[in-house]
C-alpha positions as protocol buffer text, in pm:
chain_id: "A"
residue {
  index: 1
  type: MET
  ca { x: 1204 y: -1840 z: 1962 }
}
residue {
  index: 2
  type: ILE
  ca { x: 1023 y: -1586 z: 1719 }
}
residue {
  index: 3
  type: TYR
  ca { x: 1003 y: -1226 z: 1838 }
}
residue {
  index: 4
  type: VAL
  ca { x: 727 y: -1005 z: 1702 }
}
residue {
  index: 5
  type: THR
  ca { x: 689 y: -625 z: 1766 }
}
residue {
  index: 6
  type: CYS
  ca { x: 402 y: -412 z: 1697 }
}
residue {
  index: 7
  type: ASP
  ca { x: 464 y: -221 z: 1377 }
}
residue {
  index: 8
  type: LEU
  ca { x: 288 y: 96 z: 1517 }
}
residue {
  index: 9
  type: CYS
  ca { x: 428 y: 122 z: 1868 }
}
residue {
  index: 10
  type: GLY
  ca { x: 729 y: -107 z: 1886 }
}
residue {
  index: 11
  type: LYS
  ca { x: 600 y: -303 z: 2159 }
}
residue {
  index: 12
  type: GLN
  ca { x: 730 y: -673 z: 2190 }
}
residue {
  index: 13
  type: ILE
  ca { x: 441 y: -918 z: 2150 }
}
residue {
  index: 14
  type: GLN
  ca { x: 494 y: -1248 z: 2310 }
}
residue {
  index: 15
  type: PRO
  ca { x: 355 y: -1519 z: 2096 }
}
residue {
  index: 16
  type: GLY
  ca { x: 82 y: -1708 z: 2256 }
}
residue {
  index: 17
  type: SER
  ca { x: 51 y: -1503 z: 2582 }
}
residue {
  index: 18
  type: ASP
  ca { x: -43 y: -1154 z: 2420 }
}
residue {
  index: 19
  type: HIS
  ca { x: -308 y: -1106 z: 2194 }
}
residue {
  index: 20
  type: SER
  ca { x: -162 y: -997 z: 1845 }
}
residue {
  index: 21
  type: TYR
  ca { x: -326 y: -877 z: 1531 }
}
residue {
  index: 22
  type: VAL
  ca { x: -235 y: -882 z: 1152 }
}
residue {
  index: 23
  type: VAL
  ca { x: -380 y: -599 z: 938 }
}
residue {
  index: 24
  type: LYS
  ca { x: -349 y: -672 z: 553 }
}
residue {
  index: 25
  type: ILE
  ca { x: -394 y: -373 z: 311 }
}
residue {
  index: 26
  type: GLU
  ca { x: -416 y: -412 z: -56 }
}
residue {
  index: 27
  type: VAL
  ca { x: -400 y: -136 z: -289 }
}
residue {
  index: 28
  type: PHE
  ca { x: -503 y: -174 z: -675 }
}
residue {
  index: 29
  type: PRO
  ca { x: -652 y: 23 z: -929 }
}
residue {
  index: 30
  type: LEU
  ca { x: -1017 y: 62 z: -962 }
}
residue {
  index: 31
  type: HIS
  ca { x: -1022 y: 32 z: -1328 }
}
residue {
  index: 32
  type: ASP
  ca { x: -848 y: -317 z: -1450 }
}
residue {
  index: 33
  type: PRO
  ca { x: -579 y: -193 z: -1708 }
}
residue {
  index: 34
  type: ALA
  ca { x: -621 y: -553 z: -1856 }
}
residue {
  index: 35
  type: GLU
  ca { x: -993 y: -508 z: -1927 }
}
residue {
  index: 36
  type: LEU
  ca { x: -1046 y: -474 z: -2315 }
}
residue {
  index: 37
  type: THR
  ca { x: -1309 y: -204 z: -2429 }
}
residue {
  index: 38
  type: GLU
  ca { x: -1467 y: -161 z: -2796 }
}
residue {
  index: 39
  type: ALA
  ca { x: -1253 y: 147 z: -2841 }
}
residue {
  index: 40
  type: ASP
  ca { x: -946 y: -80 z: -2770 }
}
residue {
  index: 41
  type: LEU
  ca { x: -1048 y: -315 z: -3053 }
}
residue {
  index: 42
  type: ASP
  ca { x: -1130 y: -60 z: -3289 }
}
residue {
  index: 43
  type: GLU
  ca { x: -760 y: 131 z: -3259 }
}
residue {
  index: 44
  type: ASP
  ca { x: -484 y: 38 z: -3466 }
}
residue {
  index: 45
  type: HIS
  ca { x: -210 y: -30 z: -3221 }
}
residue {
  index: 46
  type: LEU
  ca { x: 70 y: -88 z: -3476 }
}
residue {
  index: 47
  type: GLU
  ca { x: 267 y: 245 z: -3406 }
}
residue {
  index: 48
  type: ALA
  ca { x: 227 y: 171 z: -3010 }
}
residue {
  index: 49
  type: VAL
  ca { x: 385 y: -168 z: -3075 }
}
residue {
  index: 50
  type: SER
  ca { x: 656 y: -20 z: -3271 }
}
residue {
  index: 51
  type: GLN
  ca { x: 753 y: 213 z: -3015 }
}
residue {
  index: 52
  type: MET
  ca { x: 758 y: -31 z: -2759 }
}
residue {
  index: 53
  type: LEU
  ca { x: 1007 y: -226 z: -2945 }
}
residue {
  index: 54
  type: ARG
  ca { x: 1228 y: 69 z: -3014 }
}
residue {
  index: 55
  type: GLU
  ca { x: 1206 y: 100 z: -2610 }
}
residue {
  index: 56
  type: VAL
  ca { x: 1310 y: -252 z: -2565 }
}
residue {
  index: 57
  type: ASP
  ca { x: 1612 y: -199 z: -2807 }
}
residue {
  index: 58
  type: ASP
  ca { x: 1736 y: 120 z: -2589 }
}
residue {
  index: 59
  type: PRO
  ca { x: 1665 y: 41 z: -2221 }
}
residue {
  index: 60
  type: SER
  ca { x: 1773 y: 392 z: -2109 }
}
residue {
  index: 61
  type: GLU
  ca { x: 1458 y: 534 z: -2243 }
}
residue {
  index: 62
  type: CYS
  ca { x: 1242 y: 275 z: -2082 }
}
residue {
  index: 63
  type: ASP
  ca { x: 1116 y: 365 z: -1729 }
}
residue {
  index: 64
  type: SER
  ca { x: 987 y: 96 z: -1498 }
}
residue {
  index: 65
  type: PRO
  ca { x: 632 y: 149 z: -1409 }
}
residue {
  index: 66
  type: GLU
  ca { x: 521 y: 114 z: -1066 }
}
residue {
  index: 67
  type: PRO
  ca { x: 314 y: -219 z: -1021 }
}
residue {
  index: 68
  type: ALA
  ca { x: -58 y: -156 z: -1047 }
}
residue {
  index: 69
  type: GLU
  ca { x: -102 y: -367 z: -720 }
}
residue {
  index: 70
  type: LYS
  ca { x: 68 y: -344 z: -402 }
}
residue {
  index: 71
  type: LYS
  ca { x: 20 y: -533 z: -56 }
}
residue {
  index: 72
  type: PHE
  ca { x: 107 y: -468 z: 292 }
}
residue {
  index: 73
  type: ARG
  ca { x: 121 y: -658 z: 610 }
}
residue {
  index: 74
  type: TYR
  ca { x: 148 y: -523 z: 987 }
}
residue {
  index: 75
  type: ASP
  ca { x: 157 y: -694 z: 1320 }
}
residue {
  index: 76
  type: LEU
  ca { x: -37 y: -482 z: 1566 }
}
residue {
  index: 77
  type: CYS
  ca { x: -64 y: -525 z: 1955 }
}
residue {
  index: 78
  type: CYS
  ca { x: -410 y: -516 z: 2121 }
}
residue {
  index: 79
  type: ASP
  ca { x: -385 y: -143 z: 2194 }
}
residue {
  index: 80
  type: CYS
  ca { x: -280 y: -44 z: 1844 }
}
residue {
  index: 81
  type: LYS
  ca { x: -536 y: -272 z: 1686 }
}
residue {
  index: 82
  type: ALA
  ca { x: -797 y: -78 z: 1880 }
}
residue {
  index: 83
  type: LYS
  ca { x: -663 y: 262 z: 1767 }
}
residue {
  index: 84
  type: PHE
  ca { x: -641 y: 127 z: 1387 }
}
residue {
  index: 85
  type: VAL
  ca { x: -997 y: -13 z: 1398 }
}
residue {
  index: 86
  type: ARG
  ca { x: -1126 y: 321 z: 1542 }
}
residue {
  index: 87
  type: ASP
  ca { x: -925 y: 545 z: 1273 }
}
residue {
  index: 88
  type: PRO
  ca { x: -800 y: 326 z: 994 }
}
residue {
  index: 89
  type: LEU
  ca { x: -682 y: 608 z: 756 }
}
residue {
  index: 90
  type: GLY
  ca { x: -542 y: 820 z: 1041 }
}
residue {
  index: 91
  type: ARG
  ca { x: -782 y: 1096 z: 1004 }
}
residue {
  index: 92
  type: GLU
  ca { x: -805 y: 1179 z: 1372 }
}
residue {
  index: 93
  type: PRO
  ca { x: -631 y: 1516 z: 1438 }
}
residue {
  index: 94
  type: ALA
  ca { x: -330 y: 1503 z: 1674 }
}
residue {
  index: 95
  type: PRO
  ca { x: -414 y: 1637 z: 2036 }
}
residue {
  index: 96
  type: THR
  ca { x: -340 y: 1999 z: 2070 }
}
residue {
  index: 97
  type: LEU
  ca { x: -107 y: 2136 z: 2346 }
}
residue {
  index: 98
  type: ASP
  ca { x: -249 y: 2413 z: 2566 }
}
residue {
  index: 99
  type: PHE
  ca { x: 19 y: 2642 z: 2683 }
}
residue {
  index: 100
  type: SER
  ca { x: -23 y: 2894 z: 2972 }
}
residue {
  index: 101
  type: GLU
  ca { x: 24 y: 3252 z: 2884 }
}
residue {
  index: 102
  type: ASN
  ca { x: 329 y: 3374 z: 3085 }
}
């Protein structure tokens, strides 16, 4: 049997009996870095290629860049799905507590 829990509240979701939802989020750059422009074609990239080759020879200097695209997948129960749809970016302020003045 497959057990699924809500990724937001931790409630166990029963397959087939409870309504469950999947939220998929994809993050990617607005500008496509692979897109060529006229400026790219006019530039002489010989020095940049030479630098890349030197970095490959010395891996200690090479930093692994973060991937340009990232995907997320979350399982949500019915209640958390309603909360997520109402405020997907989590901008709703947290409720404030009112304490008595003792």
